[in-house]
N, C-alpha and C positions, 0 to 999 in steps of 0.2 A: 577544542578537545577532540582529536582526531584518535587517540589510543582508545584502545577497550581491552579489558581484561582476558586473557587467551584461554582461561579455563574457569572451573568452578573454584578451584582453591585460591585463585589470584580474585576472583570476585569478593569469597569469603572475607578475605583479608582486608580488601578496601571497604567492604561495609563495616567491619570491625573498627578500622582506624575512622572513619565516618560516625560510628555512634560512639566511641569510646574515646577519641581523640588520640594524640601521638602516644605509641607504644614501643617497647623495646622487642627487638626480635625474640627474647626468651620468653616474655610475657605474650606475644603473638601466638608462639608456640604453645603454651598452655591451651590456648582456646581452640587451635585447629588441629585436626587428626595428621599430622604430617610428621614425619621424622625430622631430625635437625638438619639434615642434608638437603632433603627435599624443599624444606623451607627456605632453607638461604637459596634455594635456585629460584623458587618462586618468586622470593623478595627482590632478589638480584635484576629478575627480568622486569619486575614492576618497575624499579629504580630506572631502568634502560627507557622505559617508556616514558616517564617523566610524570606519571600519575602520582608518585611519591618520592619523598625526599629524604635523604639521613637530616637528622633533628639534634645534633649532639649526642653528648653519651650518657647511656642509661646507667640508674643508680645499680652499683654493685650488688651481685646475687653471689657472691664468691667466686674467685677465677676472673679471667679477662672480661672487662666491662664492655657490653655491646652499644652499638647506637640504636638510639632512639628513631622511629620510622615513622613519617605522619605523610598525610595527604598535600599534594603540591599545594602550596599557600595560595599560589596565581588562578586556580580554578574559580570561576563562578558560575553560581546558579541563578536564573530568574523565576520568582514565585508569583504567578498571576492569579487572583481570587477573584472572578467576575461574580458580583452578586445580583439580586433585583434591580436595588437602587444606588449602586455604588461599585467600586471597582480598588482592589488592594493589589499593589505590583512591591514587590522586593527583591534585593541581591542579597544572596547569602555566600559564605565561603563553602570549601568542601565538607566541614563538620556542619553546615547547615545553620551556621550562626547568622541571624539577620543582622546584614551591616547596613543596611538603609531600606526604608519603608514608605511610601507614600500612598495616600488616598484620595480618591477624586469621586464626588457624587455624578451616577450616570445611571439612566434607566436603560437596562436591557432590552425593554422592546424598541430601543430606537434601531436594533437591529446590528448585526454582526459586524458591518463596514464600520460605522459610526464606532462601536463598542472598541474595535481594535485599533483605530485611529488613535483612541485615547489611550490606549494600553501601549502602543508603540511611541505615544508622547513622553509617557510616565518613565518610562524603560529607557529611552535618550535622555530623560533628566537625570536618572541614576547614573547613566555613564558619564555625563558631563561633570557630576559632582565629585568624579575622580574614583568612583567607587569600583568600577570595571569598565575594562578598555573593550572586552567583546564578553559575551555570553556564551559558555559551554554547554548550556543547556537550559531548557524552560519547561516548567510545568504548570498547567492552566486550569483551571477550576470552573465551570459553567451552572449555573443553578437548573440544571434538567438532566434527563436521562442521557448516557453517554453509550454508544456503540464503543466499548474501549478500544477492542485491536484496530479501528481505524481512525479513533479520535474524533467523531462526528457525533454531534447532538441528533437524539432521536425522538421527535413529537413532543418536545418541551412545554408545557400547559404554559407558561408564563414568557415564552421566548417566541414569540411570532416572527417569522423570518428566519429561524435558525434552524430549522428541521433538514437534515442532511447536509449543512454547511461544513466544508472541509477545513475544520478551526485547525487541526494538526498540520496539514499541509500548507496551510494559506500562512499561517504564520511562523512555521520553518522556513521558509522561501524568506519571508519579511526580515527575521532576526538572524538567519543564516546558520542556525544551531538545531540540532535535534528538539523535538517537541512533543510532549507525551500530554493526553487531555483527559480529564475526568469530572464527575460530579463532584460539586464544591464540598457536600456534606462528607464525601469519601477521604476529600484531603483534611477536611477539617479533623477528621479521625485519626489521619496519619500524623498530622501535626502534633496534635494530642499524646499519642504513642510515642512518637520522636522526642518531644522536649516538654510534654505536659503531663496532666493528671494520671495518662493511662501507660505509663513509661514501664510498668512492670508487670502488665497484663496482657495475657494472649487473646482470651474472649471477651468482648466489651461491645456495648452498643454506645454511639455517639449520636446524639438527638440534636440537629440544629432548628432552632424556633427563630426565623427571621420574617420577612415578606411572606416566604411558604414554610412547611415544615418538613424535614427529611431525616433519613436514620442511616448511619455509617454503619456497616456491620464487619465487625474485626473477629475473625475464624482463626485461631492457631496462629496467629500473628499478623495474618493475609487479610485485605479487604475482600469481602464477598460481593460480587456486583450481580451475579445472576445471569440468566443465559442471554439476555437482551440488553443489559444495562440499567434495569431498573429496580432492581433491589432495593429495599430501605425506603421506598416511596409511600412512608406512612401517612403523608398529610391526605394521601385520598384512600384512607380507609374510612369506610363510612361509620359515624357516631350516633345519627340521627336518621332513622327512616323517612324518606320523603321529606327531607330537612330543606336547609338554605342550598340554594345553587352555587356551585363552586365552579371556578376558572377551567376546570378540566373538562366540564360538561355535563357532571354528574350531580347529585344532591345529597345533602347531608354529610360531606367530607368533613374530617377533622380541621383541615384548614381553611373551611369557609366558617369555622367556629372560634379557632385560636389560632393566630399567627399575627404578625404585625400588622397586617393590613386588615384583619377582620377586627382586631382590637382597637385599631385607631377609629373604626368604621362604628363601633358601638360605643367607644369613648363620645365621638360625637354626635351620636342620637341621644345618650344620656344626658350630654351639655345643651343641646338644642330643646330638650324635652324639661329642662329646669331640675333634673334629680341630682344635679351636682354643681353646685356654684363655682367650686375649684376649677373644673373641668371648662367649664363657661367661659371663665376669665380667661384661661389660657387657650380657648378657641377663639376667643374675641381677638387677642392681641397677636396671635399667630394665624389666623385666618384657617387652620386646618390644625388635626393634632395627629400626633404619632404616639407609637410605644414609648417613647422618651418622657412624652407628657404625663401619659398615666403613669409612667413609673415615679415622675415628680409629684404629681398628686397624691399617689398612694402614700410616699414618704412623708407628704403634709398630712396624712391620716384623713383623708378623702375616703369615705366609705364606698361609694361607688365603686372608685378606681381600684380599691382593695378587692370587692366582690367580683370585679370583672376580671381581676387576675386570678383570683381564687377558682372562678367558676372554668376559666381557662386550662388552669393547671389538672383542675379534677379530670376534665376530658384528655388531656394530655396523658395523665397518669393512668386513665383508664386503658388508653392506646397502649401504654408501654407495659402496662400489668400484664396484656395477653402476649407480649413479646417475651418477657422476661419467663413466663409459663412455657412458652414455646421454645426458647434458645438457652434459657438458664445462663445468662451471661456472668461473668465475673464482675462487672462495674457496668453502671450506666452514667454516662456523661450528657450535660446539659449544655449545649452553649449557642452562641447566634445572637441576633440583634436583640432580642429581647431577654437577657440573661440580666439587663440593668433592672429586670423586676425582681431579681435576687430572691431573697429567702421565702417571701411570701409564696412565689410559684414554686418554688423547691419543695416547700413544705406540704402545699397541694400535692403535688406530683407523688412524693415519697407516700402520703398518707393513702392514694387510690393504691399504687403499686403493692404496699406492704399490707392493705386490706383484701386486695382482690387475689394476689398471685399465690400459691403455696409456700408454707414455711421454708421448706425444703430447699426452693429457689431462693428466697429473699433472706433467710436467717442471717448470711454474711455479705449482703448485697449493699456495697455504696453506691448512692445515687448522689452525683454531686456536679457542682458547676464546673465547665473547662477552666483550665489554668491560663491559656494563652490569650483569650481575647482575640483581638482582630488580627494577630498573627499567627492564628492556628492554620488558616487556609493556606497562606503563602509559605509556611514552613513544610506542611503537609504536599504542597504543588514541587517543593524543592526536594523533598523525601521521594517523589515519584519520579522525578527525572533521573536523580540520581541513582534510585534502585534500577531504572533502565541502562544507564551508562556502565554503571557497577556490575553489569551482568555480562557475561561472554558475547559477543558479536555474532 
């Protein structure tokens, strides 16, 4: 894709077609502040670029019927969500519908070269399957702070070897298309905003609990990244003075007490100490435990697993309560790998938030699990690059 919108009006039309699907000129005119003649000029210019195409006759509104307009059906975006322990890669059309999605286990600590070799292999596999001839743009999420204008990770605690690596530049050369890079939690928030539980909400928090813990902050419909890209790094808010050592080098961080890694460690401790026959059995058969095992033990009614989840949810809820009092969001979304812990976790978080935050902030505040699961990040990644490409050059 070489064409870009020439002005803000064209950009607005492209985003309306992305978010709402095919539409008639008349319906588009109802949503933009343009005269009929000016709208016709801008739509005709977009048709000339090939970014949009005519798509049959629209329903009659009286008088002559107009043509539907839609984004070019051949446009393809690549969404890449790099987590601490796995990679998700997907291809979408221009309306950000996921056409194909692959997942592969991968330790981010193996470094950017090894990780991107795997990303490129998965992208090639999607191409070979016939879903895309080329990619018009790619969005990439990484599990650490990102200096957004340059697309470069900055001092990521769980990503040795990634600090300052030119992710955007390197992948743009390999893929042959524009690339945008952001923190993985921001992309999860954008995915839920585009096609998930946050579709109609302008101000919300999206908390991802996986190997680590982070928070996407959406203000007035836009992600807030902070001055240096580290906004929302709530996993490193202290919950215990002089407490457990954390990967970031500090002590007592939330992430050291409740994340996928912390939960697995505590579960293994309980199993080895003989406090949970259920967890001990899972440990013996697998050799190690994960958050999925804790979820399975809890579903089987294991009291130790249930208590681990409740205690972790209480700590997360304690931090979110402070955020709610400060930010006053319209919604809190909980996502990430440990959402398999489900309603036991959610109930603990809700209890703490509703108990600790002021009633004015929580009176109509939904706290819900994300809807999109593993496709939230890749959808948000496609949304990120489409936002860039559907902006004036």
